N, CA, C and O atoms as CSV, one atom per row, in Angstrom:
chain,resi,resn,atom,element,x,y,z
A,1,MET,N,N,-3.670,-5.762,-6.637
A,1,MET,CA,C,-2.723,-5.007,-7.351
A,1,MET,C,C,-2.243,-3.695,-7.300
A,1,MET,O,O,-3.031,-2.790,-7.573
A,2,GLU,N,N,-1.063,-3.428,-6.990
A,2,GLU,CA,C,-1.640,-1.756,-7.329
A,2,GLU,C,C,-0.192,-1.509,-7.982
A,2,GLU,O,O,0.063,-0.367,-8.365
A,3,SER,N,N,0.679,-2.430,-8.115
A,3,SER,CA,C,2.447,-1.809,-9.172
A,3,SER,C,C,2.956,-3.178,-9.561
A,3,SER,O,O,2.810,-4.377,-9.325
A,4,GLU,N,N,3.502,-2.485,-10.150
A,4,GLU,CA,C,3.966,-3.589,-11.011
A,4,GLU,C,C,5.872,-3.750,-11.457
A,4,GLU,O,O,5.879,-3.167,-12.541
A,5,SER,N,N,6.670,-3.993,-11.317
A,5,SER,CA,C,8.137,-3.376,-11.876
A,5,SER,C,C,8.284,-3.973,-12.940
A,5,SER,O,O,8.274,-5.193,-13.104
A,6,SER,N,N,8.452,-3.015,-13.853
A,6,SER,CA,C,8.677,-3.082,-15.465
A,6,SER,C,C,10.339,-3.637,-15.576
A,6,SER,O,O,11.353,-3.683,-14.879
A,7,ALA,N,N,9.863,-4.015,-16.946
A,7,ALA,CA,C,11.106,-5.120,-17.478
A,7,ALA,C,C,12.688,-3.702,-16.844
A,7,ALA,O,O,13.746,-4.158,-16.412
A,8,THR,N,N,12.487,-2.346,-16.934
A,8,THR,CA,C,13.128,-1.725,-17.793
A,8,THR,C,C,13.524,-1.009,-15.409
A,8,THR,O,O,14.088,0.073,-15.248
A,9,GLY,N,N,13.175,-1.698,-14.374
A,9,GLY,CA,C,12.755,-1.455,-13.244
A,9,GLY,C,C,12.441,-0.620,-12.734
A,9,GLY,O,O,12.758,-0.249,-11.604
A,10,ASN,N,N,11.369,0.095,-13.886
A,10,ASN,CA,C,10.613,1.631,-12.761
A,10,ASN,C,C,9.639,0.710,-12.629
A,10,ASN,O,O,9.770,-0.468,-12.961
A,11,THR,N,N,8.549,1.243,-12.103
A,11,THR,CA,C,7.475,0.571,-11.266
A,11,THR,C,C,6.484,1.690,-12.057
A,11,THR,O,O,6.676,2.794,-12.566
A,12,ILE,N,N,5.089,0.622,-11.845
A,12,ILE,CA,C,3.905,1.035,-12.689
A,12,ILE,C,C,3.385,1.197,-11.935
A,12,ILE,O,O,3.557,0.300,-11.109
A,13,ASN,N,N,2.160,2.527,-11.364
A,13,ASN,CA,C,1.281,2.702,-10.471
A,13,ASN,C,C,-0.041,2.408,-11.495
A,13,ASN,O,O,-0.459,3.263,-12.275
A,14,PHE,N,N,-0.673,0.939,-11.345
A,14,PHE,CA,C,-2.727,0.956,-11.959
A,14,PHE,C,C,-3.610,1.795,-12.074
A,14,PHE,O,O,-4.546,1.934,-12.860
A,15,PHE,N,N,-2.860,2.922,-10.350
A,15,PHE,CA,C,-4.151,3.729,-9.719
A,15,PHE,C,C,-4.204,4.991,-10.085
A,15,PHE,O,O,-5.200,5.711,-10.010
A,16,ASP,N,N,-2.905,5.356,-10.577
A,16,ASP,CA,C,-1.998,6.735,-11.260
A,16,ASP,C,C,-3.186,7.210,-12.121
A,16,ASP,O,O,-3.620,6.274,-12.792
A,17,ALA,N,N,-3.852,8.374,-12.317
A,17,ALA,CA,C,-4.299,8.541,-13.421
A,17,ALA,C,C,-4.095,8.944,-14.471
A,17,ALA,O,O,-4.778,9.106,-15.482
A,18,GLU,N,N,-2.286,9.246,-13.984
A,18,GLU,CA,C,-0.984,9.827,-14.680
A,18,GLU,C,C,-1.187,8.420,-16.009
A,18,GLU,O,O,-1.309,8.431,-17.234
A,19,TYR,N,N,-1.148,7.574,-15.189
A,19,TYR,CA,C,-0.341,6.087,-16.863
A,19,TYR,C,C,-1.633,5.370,-17.685
A,19,TYR,O,O,-2.756,4.961,-17.390
A,20,GLU,N,N,-0.606,5.487,-19.162
A,20,GLU,CA,C,-1.969,5.217,-20.386
A,20,GLU,C,C,-0.722,4.123,-20.359
A,20,GLU,O,O,0.478,4.392,-20.420
A,21,PRO,N,N,-1.622,2.201,-20.202
A,21,PRO,CA,C,-1.107,1.155,-20.819
A,21,PRO,C,C,-1.166,1.480,-22.440
A,21,PRO,O,O,-1.801,2.246,-23.166
A,22,PRO,N,N,0.119,0.201,-22.639
A,22,PRO,CA,C,0.297,-0.088,-24.352
A,22,PRO,C,C,-1.126,-0.444,-24.814
A,22,PRO,O,O,-1.960,-0.967,-24.074
A,23,THR,N,N,-1.278,-0.201,-25.770
A,23,THR,CA,C,-2.296,-0.810,-26.670
A,23,THR,C,C,-2.316,-1.939,-27.047
A,23,THR,O,O,-3.155,-2.586,-27.673
A,24,GLU,N,N,-1.033,-2.247,-26.513
A,24,GLU,CA,C,-0.727,-3.223,-27.203
A,24,GLU,C,C,-0.061,-3.908,-26.504
A,24,GLU,O,O,0.110,-3.382,-25.404
A,25,ASP,N,N,0.851,-5.746,-26.722
A,25,ASP,CA,C,1.648,-6.632,-25.990
A,25,ASP,C,C,2.343,-7.205,-26.839
A,25,ASP,O,O,2.247,-6.735,-27.973
A,26,SER,N,N,3.190,-8.280,-26.669
A,26,SER,CA,C,3.690,-8.702,-28.071
A,26,SER,C,C,3.330,-10.106,-27.737
A,26,SER,O,O,3.871,-10.960,-28.440
A,27,TYR,N,N,2.290,-10.627,-26.532
A,27,TYR,CA,C,1.404,-11.373,-26.107
A,27,TYR,C,C,0.255,-11.530,-26.267
A,27,TYR,O,O,-0.199,-12.670,-26.358
A,28,HIS,N,N,-0.299,-10.759,-26.321
A,28,HIS,CA,C,-1.859,-10.997,-26.383
A,28,HIS,C,C,-1.988,-9.168,-27.567
A,28,HIS,O,O,-1.323,-8.150,-27.760
A,29,THR,N,N,-3.378,-9.834,-28.044
A,29,THR,CA,C,-3.690,-8.995,-29.101
A,29,THR,C,C,-5.477,-7.755,-27.536
A,29,THR,O,O,-6.268,-8.107,-26.660
A,30,MET,N,N,-5.282,-7.118,-27.864
A,30,MET,CA,C,-6.824,-6.151,-27.392
A,30,MET,C,C,-8.175,-7.284,-27.441
A,30,MET,O,O,-8.935,-7.332,-26.474
A,31,ASN,N,N,-8.365,-8.067,-28.500
A,31,ASN,CA,C,-9.296,-8.794,-28.414
A,31,ASN,C,C,-9.404,-9.950,-27.395
A,31,ASN,O,O,-10.324,-10.211,-26.620
A,32,GLU,N,N,-8.503,-10.425,-27.549
A,32,GLU,CA,C,-7.590,-11.628,-26.773
A,32,GLU,C,C,-7.844,-10.992,-24.983
A,32,GLU,O,O,-7.938,-11.853,-24.108
A,33,LEU,N,N,-7.936,-9.511,-24.585
A,33,LEU,CA,C,-7.128,-9.342,-23.415
A,33,LEU,C,C,-8.943,-9.019,-22.744
A,33,LEU,O,O,-9.508,-9.138,-21.657
A,34,TYR,N,N,-9.338,-8.546,-24.209
A,34,TYR,CA,C,-11.091,-8.047,-23.134
A,34,TYR,C,C,-11.725,-9.789,-23.526
A,34,TYR,O,O,-12.364,-10.113,-22.525
A,35,GLU,N,N,-11.749,-10.369,-24.044
A,35,GLU,CA,C,-12.044,-12.251,-24.026
A,35,GLU,C,C,-12.080,-12.385,-22.490
A,35,GLU,O,O,-13.064,-12.810,-21.884
A,36,HIS,N,N,-10.834,-11.957,-21.860
A,36,HIS,CA,C,-10.041,-12.746,-20.644
A,36,HIS,C,C,-10.514,-11.652,-19.695
A,36,HIS,O,O,-10.193,-11.736,-18.510
A,37,ARG,N,N,-11.337,-10.520,-20.176
A,37,ARG,CA,C,-12.162,-9.528,-18.790
A,37,ARG,C,C,-13.322,-10.320,-18.942
A,37,ARG,O,O,-13.672,-11.339,-18.346
A,38,ASN,N,N,-13.914,-9.602,-19.941
A,38,ASN,CA,C,-14.901,-10.481,-19.869
A,38,ASN,C,C,-15.454,-11.812,-19.193
A,38,ASN,O,O,-16.301,-11.776,-18.300
A,39,ILE,N,N,-14.702,-13.419,-19.876
A,39,ILE,CA,C,-15.202,-14.804,-18.912
A,39,ILE,C,C,-14.219,-14.709,-17.716
A,39,ILE,O,O,-14.328,-15.707,-17.004
A,40,LEU,N,N,-13.255,-13.785,-17.252
A,40,LEU,CA,C,-13.637,-13.300,-16.137
A,40,LEU,C,C,-14.471,-12.782,-14.952
A,40,LEU,O,O,-14.714,-13.274,-13.850
A,41,PHE,N,N,-14.964,-11.193,-15.764
A,41,PHE,CA,C,-16.476,-11.151,-15.319
A,41,PHE,C,C,-17.672,-12.070,-14.774
A,41,PHE,O,O,-18.257,-12.149,-13.693
A,42,CYS,N,N,-17.741,-12.527,-15.631
A,42,CYS,CA,C,-18.628,-13.497,-15.656
A,42,CYS,C,C,-18.451,-13.850,-15.073
A,42,CYS,O,O,-18.632,-13.109,-14.107
A,43,SER,N,N,-17.921,-15.233,-14.651
A,43,SER,CA,C,-17.249,-15.362,-13.692
A,43,SER,C,C,-17.371,-15.043,-12.186
A,43,SER,O,O,-18.246,-15.440,-11.417
A,44,LEU,N,N,-16.736,-14.565,-12.028
A,44,LEU,CA,C,-16.674,-13.274,-11.134
A,44,LEU,C,C,-19.014,-13.736,-10.413
A,44,LEU,O,O,-19.740,-14.409,-9.681
A,45,LEU,N,N,-18.946,-12.813,-11.307
A,45,LEU,CA,C,-20.510,-12.888,-10.936
A,45,LEU,C,C,-21.205,-14.426,-11.008
A,45,LEU,O,O,-22.223,-14.789,-10.419
A,46,ASN,N,N,-20.805,-14.795,-11.426
A,46,ASN,CA,C,-21.395,-16.554,-11.510
A,46,ASN,C,C,-21.275,-16.462,-9.674
A,46,ASN,O,O,-22.308,-16.414,-9.007
A,47,CYS,N,N,-20.059,-16.449,-9.095
A,47,CYS,CA,C,-19.790,-17.197,-8.115
A,47,CYS,C,C,-19.611,-16.552,-7.028
A,47,CYS,O,O,-18.983,-16.957,-6.051
A,48,LEU,N,N,-20.453,-14.958,-7.214
A,48,LEU,CA,C,-20.811,-14.471,-6.633
A,48,LEU,C,C,-22.004,-14.652,-6.400
A,48,LEU,O,O,-22.366,-14.468,-5.237
A,49,SER,N,N,-22.859,-15.008,-7.259
A,49,SER,CA,C,-24.674,-15.792,-6.644
A,49,SER,C,C,-24.666,-16.218,-6.593
A,49,SER,O,O,-25.580,-16.508,-5.822
A,50,GLU,N,N,-23.783,-17.652,-7.106
A,50,GLU,CA,C,-23.769,-18.432,-6.501
A,50,GLU,C,C,-23.374,-18.725,-4.406
A,50,GLU,O,O,-24.159,-19.364,-3.705
A,51,LEU,N,N,-22.564,-18.335,-4.062
A,51,LEU,CA,C,-22.856,-17.935,-2.825
A,51,LEU,C,C,-23.510,-17.321,-2.242
A,51,LEU,O,O,-23.863,-17.701,-1.126
A,52,ALA,N,N,-24.130,-15.562,-3.017
A,52,ALA,CA,C,-25.217,-15.774,-2.052
A,52,ALA,C,C,-27.044,-16.287,-1.906
A,52,ALA,O,O,-28.018,-16.116,-1.173
A,53,GLU,N,N,-26.615,-17.028,-3.211
A,53,GLU,CA,C,-28.319,-18.397,-3.246
A,53,GLU,C,C,-27.859,-18.987,-1.867
A,53,GLU,O,O,-28.612,-18.874,-0.899
A,54,HIS,N,N,-26.858,-19.503,-1.770
A,54,HIS,CA,C,-26.357,-20.398,-0.671
A,54,HIS,C,C,-26.278,-19.912,1.071
A,54,HIS,O,O,-26.532,-20.709,1.974
A,55,ASN,N,N,-25.927,-18.635,1.280
A,55,ASN,CA,C,-25.913,-18.206,2.227
A,55,ASN,C,C,-26.425,-16.609,2.227
A,55,ASN,O,O,-25.587,-15.708,2.236
A,56,ALA,N,N,-27.879,-16.323,2.216
A,56,ALA,CA,C,-28.460,-15.304,1.963
A,56,ALA,C,C,-28.299,-14.462,3.201
A,56,ALA,O,O,-28.642,-13.280,3.164
A,57,ASP,N,N,-27.803,-14.990,4.284
A,57,ASP,CA,C,-28.250,-14.757,5.560
A,57,ASP,C,C,-26.840,-13.849,5.740
A,57,ASP,O,O,-26.861,-12.902,6.525
A,58,TYR,N,N,-25.645,-14.163,5.004
A,58,TYR,CA,C,-24.342,-14.038,5.332
A,58,TYR,C,C,-23.314,-13.143,4.465
A,58,TYR,O,O,-22.391,-12.380,4.750
A,59,PHE,N,N,-23.923,-13.606,3.251
A,59,PHE,CA,C,-23.413,-13.005,1.864
A,59,PHE,C,C,-23.984,-11.622,0.739
A,59,PHE,O,O,-24.227,-11.927,-0.429
A,60,GLN,N,N,-24.149,-10.261,1.156
A,60,GLN,CA,C,-24.759,-9.684,1.475
A,60,GLN,C,C,-23.923,-9.353,-0.118
A,60,GLN,O,O,-23.455,-8.221,0.008
A,61,VAL,N,N,-23.649,-9.781,-1.220
A,61,VAL,CA,C,-23.199,-9.148,-2.179
A,61,VAL,C,C,-23.769,-9.995,-3.298
A,61,VAL,O,O,-23.566,-11.185,-3.539
A,62,ARG,N,N,-24.699,-8.915,-4.066
A,62,ARG,CA,C,-25.130,-9.138,-4.841
A,62,ARG,C,C,-25.244,-8.423,-6.655
A,62,ARG,O,O,-25.374,-7.317,-7.179
A,63,ALA,N,N,-25.131,-9.520,-6.983
A,63,ALA,CA,C,-24.883,-9.826,-8.663
A,63,ALA,C,C,-26.230,-9.608,-9.335
A,63,ALA,O,O,-27.235,-10.229,-8.990
A,64,TRP,N,N,-26.208,-8.465,-10.561
A,64,TRP,CA,C,-26.794,-8.581,-11.518
A,64,TRP,C,C,-26.865,-8.401,-13.096
A,64,TRP,O,O,-25.791,-8.507,-13.689
A,65,LYS,N,N,-27.592,-8.237,-13.572
A,65,LYS,CA,C,-27.476,-8.498,-15.118
A,65,LYS,C,C,-29.293,-7.382,-15.841
A,65,LYS,O,O,-30.497,-7.405,-15.589
A,66,SER,N,N,-28.442,-6.673,-16.685
A,66,SER,CA,C,-29.875,-5.611,-16.861
A,66,SER,C,C,-29.132,-5.741,-18.908
A,66,SER,O,O,-27.986,-5.881,-19.335
A,67,GLN,N,N,-30.362,-5.615,-19.553
A,67,GLN,CA,C,-30.525,-5.299,-20.910
A,67,GLN,C,C,-30.743,-3.933,-21.087
A,67,GLN,O,O,-30.472,-3.651,-22.254
A,68,LYS,N,N,-31.201,-2.721,-20.298
A,68,LYS,CA,C,-30.981,-1.263,-19.454
A,68,LYS,C,C,-30.915,-0.677,-18.770
A,68,LYS,O,O,-31.678,-0.850,-17.819
A,69,HIS,N,N,-30.060,0.334,-18.740
A,69,HIS,CA,C,-29.601,1.633,-17.928
A,69,HIS,C,C,-30.689,1.718,-17.206
A,69,HIS,O,O,-31.833,1.343,-17.461
A,70,GLU,N,N,-30.094,2.423,-15.959
A,70,GLU,CA,C,-31.453,2.700,-15.360
A,70,GLU,C,C,-32.916,3.969,-15.888
A,70,GLU,O,O,-33.891,4.346,-15.237
A,71,ASP,N,N,-32.431,4.342,-17.406
A,71,ASP,CA,C,-32.651,5.310,-18.147
A,71,ASP,C,C,-33.667,4.184,-19.124
A,71,ASP,O,O,-34.626,4.352,-19.876
A,72,GLY,N,N,-33.131,3.364,-18.803
A,72,GLY,CA,C,-33.462,2.870,-20.176
A,72,GLY,C,C,-33.248,2.699,-21.624
A,72,GLY,O,O,-34.036,2.247,-22.455
A,73,SER,N,N,-31.791,3.232,-21.818
A,73,SER,CA,C,-31.276,2.692,-22.508
A,73,SER,C,C,-29.849,1.930,-22.587
A,73,SER,O,O,-29.391,1.775,-21.455
A,74,MET,N,N,-29.064,1.438,-23.560
A,74,MET,CA,C,-28.258,0.495,-23.808
A,74,MET,C,C,-27.502,0.609,-25.192
A,74,MET,O,O,-28.066,0.704,-26.282
A,75,PHE,N,N,-26.284,0.588,-25.003
A,75,PHE,CA,C,-25.696,0.008,-25.857
A,75,PHE,C,C,-26.155,-0.829,-26.958
A,75,PHE,O,O,-27.001,-1.681,-26.685
A,76,ASP,N,N,-25.655,-0.709,-28.388
A,76,ASP,CA,C,-25.960,-0.795,-29.678
A,76,ASP,C,C,-25.470,-2.451,-29.744
A,76,ASP,O,O,-24.321,-2.575,-30.167
A,77,ASP,N,N,-26.150,-3.704,-29.398
A,77,ASP,CA,C,-25.508,-5.181,-29.107
A,77,ASP,C,C,-24.749,-5.756,-28.152
A,77,ASP,O,O,-23.920,-6.652,-28.309
A,78,MET,N,N,-25.261,-4.863,-26.533
A,78,MET,CA,C,-24.543,-4.392,-25.587
A,78,MET,C,C,-25.726,-4.733,-24.171
A,78,MET,O,O,-26.902,-4.383,-24.071
A,79,PHE,N,N,-24.978,-5.430,-23.331
A,79,PHE,CA,C,-25.546,-5.382,-22.041
A,79,PHE,C,C,-24.820,-4.875,-20.863
A,79,PHE,O,O,-23.590,-4.871,-20.802
A,80,ILE,N,N,-25.727,-4.377,-19.770
A,80,ILE,CA,C,-24.469,-4.491,-18.627
A,80,ILE,C,C,-24.739,-5.380,-16.996
A,80,ILE,O,O,-25.897,-5.674,-16.698
A,81,ALA,N,N,-24.060,-5.594,-16.437
A,81,ALA,CA,C,-23.853,-6.868,-15.161
A,81,ALA,C,C,-22.374,-6.421,-14.996
A,81,ALA,O,O,-21.310,-6.099,-15.524
A,82,GLY,N,N,-23.578,-6.786,-13.125
A,82,GLY,CA,C,-22.294,-5.435,-12.087
A,82,GLY,C,C,-23.038,-6.498,-10.911
A,82,GLY,O,O,-23.812,-7.431,-11.123
A,83,ALA,N,N,-22.370,-5.860,-9.304
A,83,ALA,CA,C,-22.727,-6.268,-8.503
A,83,ALA,C,C,-22.620,-5.043,-7.141
A,83,ALA,O,O,-21.819,-4.111,-7.202
A,84,ARG,N,N,-23.286,-5.188,-6.305
A,84,ARG,CA,C,-23.066,-4.823,-5.039
A,84,ARG,C,C,-22.352,-4.791,-4.436
A,84,ARG,O,O,-22.146,-5.887,-3.915
A,85,LEU,N,N,-21.632,-3.931,-4.088
A,85,LEU,CA,C,-20.352,-5.141,-3.133
A,85,LEU,C,C,-20.808,-4.565,-1.602
A,85,LEU,O,O,-21.759,-3.836,-1.318
A,86,TYR,N,N,-19.507,-5.318,-0.494
A,86,TYR,CA,C,-20.071,-5.157,0.973
A,86,TYR,C,C,-20.750,-3.599,1.044
A,86,TYR,O,O,-21.888,-3.434,1.484
A,87,ASN,N,N,-20.197,-2.864,0.722
A,87,ASN,CA,C,-20.587,-1.138,1.791
A,87,ASN,C,C,-21.121,-0.488,0.822
A,87,ASN,O,O,-21.209,0.737,0.901
A,88,GLY,N,N,-21.571,-1.158,-0.255
A,88,GLY,CA,C,-22.832,-0.777,-1.091
A,88,GLY,C,C,-22.096,0.296,-1.991
A,88,GLY,O,O,-22.494,1.413,-2.321
A,89,ASP,N,N,-20.944,-0.334,-2.289
A,89,ASP,CA,C,-20.303,-0.087,-3.825
A,89,ASP,C,C,-21.088,-0.917,-4.837
A,89,ASP,O,O,-21.455,-2.073,-4.630
A,90,GLU,N,N,-21.306,-0.234,-5.930
A,90,GLU,CA,C,-21.146,-0.658,-7.178
A,90,GLU,C,C,-20.089,-0.995,-8.223
A,90,GLU,O,O,-19.129,-0.281,-8.514
A,91,ILE,N,N,-20.391,-2.160,-8.739
A,91,ILE,CA,C,-19.106,-2.635,-9.944
A,91,ILE,C,C,-19.536,-2.723,-11.078
A,91,ILE,O,O,-20.383,-3.610,-11.175
A,92,SER,N,N,-19.326,-2.190,-11.994
A,92,SER,CA,C,-20.573,-2.792,-13.764
A,92,SER,C,C,-19.014,-3.289,-15.083
A,92,SER,O,O,-17.795,-3.461,-15.092
A,93,TYR,N,N,-20.109,-3.309,-15.904
A,93,TYR,CA,C,-19.208,-3.313,-17.164
A,93,TYR,C,C,-19.777,-3.721,-18.563
A,93,TYR,O,O,-20.479,-4.732,-18.573
A,94,HIS,N,N,-19.647,-3.315,-19.298
A,94,HIS,CA,C,-21.129,-3.005,-20.292
A,94,HIS,C,C,-20.457,-4.314,-20.973
A,94,HIS,O,O,-19.256,-4.257,-20.708
A,95,LEU,N,N,-20.749,-5.509,-21.767
A,95,LEU,CA,C,-20.839,-6.384,-22.362
A,95,LEU,C,C,-21.334,-6.692,-23.488
A,95,LEU,O,O,-22.327,-6.052,-23.835
A,96,PRO,N,N,-20.774,-7.816,-24.453
A,96,PRO,CA,C,-21.675,-7.814,-25.937
A,96,PRO,C,C,-22.504,-8.539,-25.289
A,96,PRO,O,O,-22.086,-8.959,-24.210
A,97,ASN,N,N,-23.613,-8.844,-25.611
A,97,ASN,CA,C,-24.385,-9.514,-26.007
A,97,ASN,C,C,-24.720,-11.043,-25.447
A,97,ASN,O,O,-25.491,-11.532,-24.622
A,98,ALA,N,N,-23.136,-11.782,-26.875
A,98,ALA,CA,C,-23.202,-13.298,-26.581
A,98,ALA,C,C,-22.553,-13.878,-25.236
A,98,ALA,O,O,-22.703,-15.085,-25.050
A,99,TYR,N,N,-21.980,-13.276,-24.459
A,99,TYR,CA,C,-22.354,-12.878,-23.268
A,99,TYR,C,C,-23.639,-13.623,-22.138
A,99,TYR,O,O,-23.533,-14.530,-21.313
A,100,TRP,N,N,-24.369,-13.100,-22.392
A,100,TRP,CA,C,-25.555,-13.491,-22.025
A,100,TRP,C,C,-25.537,-14.312,-21.205
A,100,TRP,O,O,-25.200,-14.258,-20.022
A,101,GLU,N,N,-25.837,-14.963,-21.703
A,101,GLU,CA,C,-26.069,-16.606,-21.227
A,101,GLU,C,C,-24.773,-17.709,-20.677
A,101,GLU,O,O,-24.695,-18.901,-20.379
A,102,SER,N,N,-23.862,-16.549,-20.746
A,102,SER,CA,C,-22.528,-17.054,-19.435
A,102,SER,C,C,-23.306,-16.302,-18.318
A,102,SER,O,O,-22.877,-16.513,-17.184
A,103,LEU,N,N,-24.027,-15.733,-18.392
A,103,LEU,CA,C,-24.093,-15.334,-16.625
A,103,LEU,C,C,-25.506,-15.871,-16.461
A,103,LEU,O,O,-26.471,-15.185,-16.797
A,104,GLY,N,N,-25.671,-17.399,-15.817
A,104,GLY,CA,C,-26.647,-18.181,-16.074
A,104,GLY,C,C,-26.956,-18.167,-14.468
A,104,GLY,O,O,-28.082,-17.733,-14.225
A,105,MET,N,N,-26.446,-18.425,-13.701
A,105,MET,CA,C,-26.371,-17.845,-12.338
A,105,MET,C,C,-27.048,-16.385,-11.846
A,105,MET,O,O,-27.521,-16.428,-10.710
A,106,VAL,N,N,-27.114,-15.599,-12.276
A,106,VAL,CA,C,-27.286,-14.240,-11.898
A,106,VAL,C,C,-28.716,-13.505,-12.666
A,106,VAL,O,O,-29.127,-13.466,-13.826
A,107,ALA,N,N,-29.182,-12.989,-11.409
A,107,ALA,CA,C,-29.942,-12.171,-11.711
A,107,ALA,C,C,-30.770,-11.220,-12.831
A,107,ALA,O,O,-30.435,-10.069,-12.551
A,108,GLU,N,N,-31.425,-11.193,-13.637
A,108,GLU,CA,C,-32.028,-11.116,-14.723
A,108,GLU,C,C,-33.055,-9.861,-13.642
A,108,GLU,O,O,-33.859,-10.173,-12.764
A,109,ILE,N,N,-32.607,-8.200,-14.167
A,109,ILE,CA,C,-33.113,-6.916,-12.785
A,109,ILE,C,C,-34.020,-6.205,-14.165
A,109,ILE,O,O,-33.445,-6.415,-15.233
A,110,PRO,N,N,-35.090,-5.556,-14.263
A,110,PRO,CA,C,-35.610,-4.589,-16.184
A,110,PRO,C,C,-34.266,-3.511,-15.970
A,110,PRO,O,O,-33.698,-3.083,-16.975
A,111,ASN,N,N,-33.973,-3.257,-15.099
A,111,ASN,CA,C,-33.101,-1.982,-15.006
A,111,ASN,C,C,-31.293,-1.813,-14.507
A,111,ASN,O,O,-30.985,-1.815,-13.315
A,112,ALA,N,N,-30.583,-1.721,-15.261
A,112,ALA,CA,C,-29.153,-1.688,-14.288
A,112,ALA,C,C,-29.900,-0.172,-12.730
A,112,ALA,O,O,-30.789,0.679,-12.693
A,113,PRO,N,N,-28.610,-0.789,-11.601
A,113,PRO,CA,C,-29.035,0.060,-10.503
A,113,PRO,C,C,-27.966,1.754,-11.287
A,113,PRO,O,O,-27.254,1.888,-12.283
A,114,HIS,N,N,-28.555,3.020,-9.803
A,114,HIS,CA,C,-28.580,3.892,-10.538
A,114,HIS,C,C,-25.963,4.241,-10.451
A,114,HIS,O,O,-25.135,4.189,-9.542
A,115,TRP,N,N,-25.919,4.432,-11.448
A,115,TRP,CA,C,-24.060,5.090,-11.686
A,115,TRP,C,C,-23.780,5.987,-10.739
A,115,TRP,O,O,-24.548,6.946,-10.654
A,116,ASP,N,N,-23.035,5.932,-10.134
A,116,ASP,CA,C,-22.802,7.013,-9.408
A,116,ASP,C,C,-21.469,7.504,-9.473
A,116,ASP,O,O,-20.805,7.747,-8.465
A,117,GLY,N,N,-20.964,7.692,-10.927
A,117,GLY,CA,C,-20.681,8.001,-11.979
A,117,GLY,C,C,-18.451,7.201,-11.753
A,117,GLY,O,O,-17.421,7.633,-12.270
A,118,TYR,N,N,-18.587,6.458,-11.153
A,118,TYR,CA,C,-17.806,5.742,-11.101
A,118,TYR,C,C,-16.988,5.270,-12.253
A,118,TYR,O,O,-17.471,4.673,-13.215
A,119,THR,N,N,-15.625,5.588,-12.101
A,119,THR,CA,C,-14.699,5.388,-13.272
A,119,THR,C,C,-13.563,4.353,-13.226
A,119,THR,O,O,-13.159,3.852,-12.176
A,120,PRO,N,N,-12.997,4.026,-14.664
A,120,PRO,CA,C,-12.319,2.771,-15.010
A,120,PRO,C,C,-11.468,2.546,-13.655
A,120,PRO,O,O,-12.078,1.606,-13.144
A,121,ALA,N,N,-10.274,2.913,-12.673
A,121,ALA,CA,C,-9.948,3.570,-12.136
A,121,ALA,C,C,-11.169,3.184,-10.261
A,121,ALA,O,O,-11.067,2.327,-9.383
A,122,ASP,N,N,-11.679,3.794,-10.376
A,122,ASP,CA,C,-12.951,3.376,-8.826
A,122,ASP,C,C,-13.478,2.212,-9.248
A,122,ASP,O,O,-14.520,1.994,-8.629
A,123,VAL,N,N,-13.224,1.372,-10.022
A,123,VAL,CA,C,-13.906,-0.210,-9.937
A,123,VAL,C,C,-12.589,-0.663,-10.029
A,123,VAL,O,O,-12.929,-1.835,-10.186
A,124,LEU,N,N,-11.491,-0.714,-10.059
A,124,LEU,CA,C,-9.497,-1.236,-9.693
A,124,LEU,C,C,-10.114,-1.498,-8.553
A,124,LEU,O,O,-10.569,-2.425,-7.883
A,125,THR,N,N,-9.954,-0.252,-8.574
A,125,THR,CA,C,-10.384,0.700,-6.341
A,125,THR,C,C,-10.814,-0.480,-5.405
A,125,THR,O,O,-10.183,-1.268,-4.701
A,126,ARG,N,N,-12.231,-0.271,-5.697
A,126,ARG,CA,C,-13.359,-1.208,-5.761
A,126,ARG,C,C,-12.654,-2.762,-5.352
A,126,ARG,O,O,-12.070,-3.090,-4.319
A,127,LEU,N,N,-12.934,-3.494,-6.489
A,127,LEU,CA,C,-12.650,-4.809,-6.692
A,127,LEU,C,C,-11.351,-5.441,-5.265
A,127,LEU,O,O,-11.520,-6.338,-4.439
A,128,SER,N,N,-10.114,-4.514,-5.483
A,128,SER,CA,C,-8.775,-4.613,-4.773
A,128,SER,C,C,-9.310,-4.635,-3.520
A,128,SER,O,O,-8.552,-5.178,-2.716
A,129,THR,N,N,-9.918,-4.403,-3.245
A,129,THR,CA,C,-10.550,-3.702,-1.455
A,129,THR,C,C,-10.884,-4.732,-1.631
A,129,THR,O,O,-10.024,-5.609,-1.543
A,130,PHE,N,N,-12.602,-5.208,-2.039
A,130,PHE,CA,C,-12.839,-6.058,-1.928
A,130,PHE,C,C,-12.707,-7.182,-1.442
A,130,PHE,O,O,-13.327,-7.713,-0.521
A,131,CYS,N,N,-11.252,-7.841,-2.554
A,131,CYS,CA,C,-10.949,-9.277,-2.369
A,131,CYS,C,C,-9.502,-9.172,-1.518
A,131,CYS,O,O,-8.463,-9.774,-1.789
A,132,ALA,N,N,-9.780,-8.042,-0.185
A,132,ALA,CA,C,-8.948,-7.430,0.194
A,132,ALA,C,C,-8.269,-8.333,1.098
A,132,ALA,O,O,-7.127,-8.792,1.086
A,133,PRO,N,N,-9.747,-8.547,2.286
A,133,PRO,CA,C,-9.979,-9.656,2.895
A,133,PRO,C,C,-9.773,-11.707,2.699
A,133,PRO,O,O,-9.594,-12.575,3.554
A,134,PHE,N,N,-9.912,-11.783,1.214
A,134,PHE,CA,C,-9.541,-12.687,0.393
A,134,PHE,C,C,-8.628,-13.492,0.717
A,134,PHE,O,O,-8.268,-14.366,-0.072
């Protein structure tokens, strides 16, 4: 989803580097929104892992989780999880350790893959491109 009409009729471009989303709305707290993001991402990675397990020759997306970054570091009480997409692009998020078991279908690796410097906007673009064929 690239844009959305606001109540004022203006179009919001979510991929615009100038766009600053509000930090709250009248419907959800930031904690609720992060909870949704975390659960949706875990669900996506579990589904990708299941598809890869049963269609290894056809489905070339690989999901992973790790307690460490590539260099062995990690933020307190966090881990990193992600996926290598069809075209080789990576997407990942840091998640609270409480979600580790939620990724039961996802392969654990010793260290996360190399981070290519992608930004949050890049992740949105990569996810949108990945989902486009579906």
